[in-house]
Structures are given as structure tokens and as C-alpha cells.
C-alpha positions as semicolon CSV with decimal commas, in nm:
position;residue;x (nm);y (nm);z (nm)
1;M;-3,968;4,077;2,466
2;K;-3,843;3,769;2,597
3;H;-4,131;3,572;2,353
4;T;-4,026;3,760;2,028
5;I;-3,651;3,669;2,064
6;L;-3,764;3,287;2,164
7;L;-3,959;3,256;1,835
8;L;-3,658;3,452;1,574
9;I;-3,407;3,173;1,789
10;V;-3,698;2,926;1,686
11;I;-3,749;3,045;1,321
12;T;-3,405;3,077;1,280
13;L;-3,296;2,711;1,381
14;T;-3,603;2,575;1,161
15;V;-3,482;2,709;0,818
16;F;-3,149;2,655;0,919
17;I;-3,224;2,309;0,990
18;A;-3,473;2,238;0,673
19;G;-3,212;2,420;0,433
20;C;-2,937;2,165;0,581
21;G;-3,133;1,849;0,520
22;K;-3,170;2,018;0,150
23;D;-2,801;2,029;0,112
24;E;-2,747;1,689;0,186
25;Q;-3,039;1,540;-0,055
26;Q;-2,882;1,749;-0,365
27;T;-2,502;1,598;-0,318
28;T;-2,630;1,292;-0,271
29;G;-2,870;1,289;-0,598
30;K;-2,598;1,418;-0,789
31;D;-2,329;1,146;-0,684
32;Q;-2,601;0,931;-0,769
33;K;-2,579;1,015;-1,186
34;T;-2,215;1,002;-1,187
35;T;-2,191;0,673;-1,037
36;Q;-2,435;0,508;-1,245
37;T;-2,348;0,214;-1,460
38;D;-2,371;0,075;-1,743
39;P;-2,523;-0,319;-1,705
40;A;-2,331;-0,459;-1,966
41;N;-1,983;-0,334;-1,798
42;L;-2,061;-0,578;-1,525
43;K;-1,904;-0,887;-1,400
44;I;-1,841;-1,132;-1,116
45;A;-1,514;-1,241;-0,970
46;E;-1,501;-1,481;-0,742
47;Y;-1,127;-1,466;-0,499
48;K;-1,073;-1,820;-0,362
49;T;-0,854;-1,632;-0,048
50;Q;-0,656;-1,775;0,263
51;G;-0,644;-1,618;0,666
52;M;-1,031;-1,563;0,691
53;T;-1,104;-1,703;1,036
54;C;-1,450;-1,521;1,133
55;T;-1,721;-1,289;1,069
56;G;-1,479;-0,964;1,109
57;C;-1,277;-1,088;0,896
58;E;-1,573;-1,105;0,625
59;E;-1,629;-0,756;0,726
60;T;-1,265;-0,626;0,679
61;I;-1,266;-0,792;0,341
62;K;-1,589;-0,621;0,225
63;E;-1,525;-0,262;0,342
64;R;-1,172;-0,262;0,166
65;V;-1,304;-0,406;-0,165
66;K;-1,612;-0,139;-0,152
67;K;-1,335;0,143;-0,165
68;V;-1,242;-0,026;-0,505
69;I;-1,398;0,267;-0,754
70;G;-1,619;0,045;-0,947
71;V;-1,702;-0,232;-0,675
72;Q;-2,064;-0,261;-0,686
73;E;-2,107;-0,541;-0,421
74;V;-1,933;-0,756;-0,214
75;E;-1,975;-1,073;-0,078
76;A;-1,773;-1,288;0,160
77;D;-1,726;-1,578;0,352
78;Y;-1,487;-1,738;0,619
79;K;-1,615;-2,064;0,587
80;L;-1,540;-2,104;0,218
81;N;-1,280;-1,961;0,224
82;K;-1,389;-1,708;-0,068
83;A;-1,503;-1,305;-0,210
84;K;-1,772;-1,229;-0,457
85;V;-1,738;-0,896;-0,664
86;T;-1,927;-0,768;-0,897
87;Y;-1,755;-0,474;-1,038
88;D;-1,782;-0,191;-1,369
89;T;-1,482;-0,328;-1,624
90;D;-1,514;0,039;-1,730
91;K;-1,385;0,134;-1,378
92;T;-1,179;-0,163;-1,247
93;N;-0,972;-0,477;-1,275
94;P;-1,003;-0,784;-1,094
95;K;-0,624;-0,737;-1,018
96;K;-0,718;-0,396;-0,845
97;I;-0,966;-0,604;-0,631
98;E;-0,713;-0,872;-0,580
99;E;-0,471;-0,609;-0,457
100;A;-0,735;-0,451;-0,215
101;I;-0,813;-0,785;-0,031
102;V;-0,413;-0,834;0,011
103;D;-0,368;-0,508;0,159
104;A;-0,641;-0,617;0,397
105;G;-0,454;-0,894;0,551
106;Y;-0,540;-1,177;0,349
107;R;-0,406;-1,402;0,049
108;V;-0,536;-1,412;-0,267
109;L;-0,470;-1,822;-0,399
110;E;-0,757;-1,801;-0,716
111;T;-0,957;-1,555;-0,905
112;I;-1,202;-1,667;-1,085
113;Q;-1,397;-1,465;-1,358
């Protein structure tokens, strides 16, 4: 009897774990379809910044700017005081990205498109 109960618990857990992985993969695939970008809509903007002093500052800018809908890629360099952002022109614009940098606690001195 104990072996039967143990076997049922193992089977139940196996089915549960396998089902959880499938749901997550399906959701991820679905999300990827809705976030595809036409390469023709991609542009790069560079921001001359002030206030970055370390790699932690770079990461702060990257994390904040990546939250802007339409941002595809972010690079930040504290030594050059510069951020480079690839974005979808249908979903965002340089001003919204600049606002994210400012909201992160840094100044934008110049935007180069």
C-alpha cells in the first residue's frame, strides 16, 4: 500500500512538472510573436550623458531604458559618458528614451540620431 501511494505521488509530480514547463514555453513563444519588429523600423540613437561613474551606473541605465516599450538593445559606457540605444520607431522615440535615462538619475546633454 505504501509503495502504491508513493508511486502515485511520483507520477503526479512528474505530470505537474512537465505541464508547468509546457505552459511557460507556450507563453514565451506567444510573447515573441507579438514583439517582433520590422528591421526597417529600427533606428539607433546615441545619448551623451552626465553622471555615470561606474559599471553599476551603466547597468542602471540599461535596465531602465530596456523597460521602454520598443527598445531592442542598450549599450552604456561610463568612461565615455555615452548610451547607445536601438529602438523601434513604431513603438517609441528618442524623447521617451531620454526621459528613462533622466528618470534613472542621469543627465542627457545631447541626443544624436
